[in-house]
C-alpha positions, 0 to 999 in steps of 0.5 A, a space after each residue: 500500500 502506498 503511504 498517504 505522503 506518496 499519494 499526496 505528492 502525486 496529487 500535488 504533481 497533478 495540480 502543478 501540471 499544465 491544464 491540458 495535462 491534468 487528468 481529472 479522472 485520476 485526480 478524483 481516484 487519488 483523492 479517494 485513495 488518499 482519504 482511504 489510506 488516511 483512514 478518513 470517514 469523510 472527504 469534504 470538497 469545499 469551494 471557496 472564492 479563489 480555490 477548493 479545499 479538500 478536508 478529511 474527517 479522521 476520528 471525528 475531526 476535520 482537517 485540511 488535506 489538499 488545496 486545489 485550484 478553483 478552475 478544477 472545481 466544476 470538472 471534479 464535481 462533474 466527475 463525481 456526479 458521473 461516477 455516482 450516476 447523478 445528473 450533471 446538468 443540475 446544479 441548484 438542488 442537492 443530489 445523493 448517490 454512491 459509487 465503488 472505487 478500487 484502492 490498494 488494500 491496507 496490508 503490512 507492506 514490509 512483511 508482504 514484500 519479503 514474502 513476494 506477495 502482491 496485494 490485489 486492489 480492494 473495492 470500497 463503497 463511497 456514498 456521495 452528497 452534492 449540494 449547491 453553495 454560494 461559491 459552487 457545489 459542495 461534495 461530501 464523500 463518505 468512505 464505507 470500507 468493506 473491511 468492516 465485514 471483518 470486525 468483531 465486537 472485541 475489536 471496537 475498543 470497548 473496555 473489558 467492563 463495557 464489552 461484557 455489558 454490550 455482549 450481555 445486552 445483545 444476547 438478550 432476545 428482546 429490548 432496545 440497544 441504541 448507539 449514540 454519538 457525534 458524526 464519525 464516532 463509529 455508530 454505523 460500524 458498531 451496529 453492523 458489527 453487532 448485526 454480524 455477530 447476531 447473524 445466524 440461520 436460527 434468527 430472522 434479521 431485517 433492517 431499514 436504512 437510509 441509505 444501506 451502507 453495507 450489504 450483509 449476506 443472510 439479512 434482509 435490508 430495506 432502503 428508505 424511499 421518501 418519494 414512494 412513502 417508505 419512511 422509517 415509521 412506515 417501514 418499521 410497521 411493515 417489518 414487524 409483520 415480517 416475523 423478525 427476531 432482530 430489527 435494525 432501524 438506521 435512525 430514530 428521527 421522529 416520535 412515530 418511529 420512537 414509539 413503534 420501536 419501543 413497542 417492538 422492543 416490548 413484544 419480543 424483538 431485539 431492536 437496534 438503532 441510533 438516536 441524535 444525542 452526543 452521549 448515552 445519558 441524553 438518550 433518556 430525556 430525548 426519548 421522553 421528549 419524543 413522546 415515549 412514556 417514561 415507564 416504557 423507556 425504563 422497560 425497554 
């Protein structure tokens, strides 16, 4: 695997090239690879008055990574739209999409070189959001590395006491487990790792997500479709008629979803979800504020 420093040098070489020699296709590939190697969860491409700033979110903190000339902005956004199957002629409304990118696998470079092993490229999913701003379209690319498939609950960084509590909770046949925290804190990774641990042929697992971030074999995953009327609340009602043992809701956003989720947790289902709070303690007043009776919060 090339280092972040090597990739950054190649990006700088592209930027300093003559306009006719710059490959926007290669530049976008390098930005994604640079973010992946740097272990960034998100790549922000932010236009300013005179330039374009690329920032990486690493461990929840944004930092500047690359500064690009303003002239490259429209071509970079167009390339990202083409990759994501978005409409390139629409610039005034937000658009969402996704694409797959090939990057060099994260390996032990020294050990593999001694063994003569050539590591194949690794495919990663990239989720894209494009939105209009004062200085042009802003793009945020979320890197969804497939290596989350190899994570175990023990690898998530819990202390021994926390790990014991988490495993004890997910082994119960019913109740609600909420994973809360700020952007980039690992909520999605944690929930998918728990789902993988629970995924056996003896149980039925159904999820409703917006969007589906990782595809996992053996479970039923349903994407939210607001246009078609498929919301978290409506989807959750339908899921409960599908005879699931375990249900994962991508996010509890409103009182309807909160109340249905709590009732599902009371009636023999294990419910997994996330909630907009910055810490665990705030979960209780947040649920009560969404209209869930306090005695139901305590029970689930």
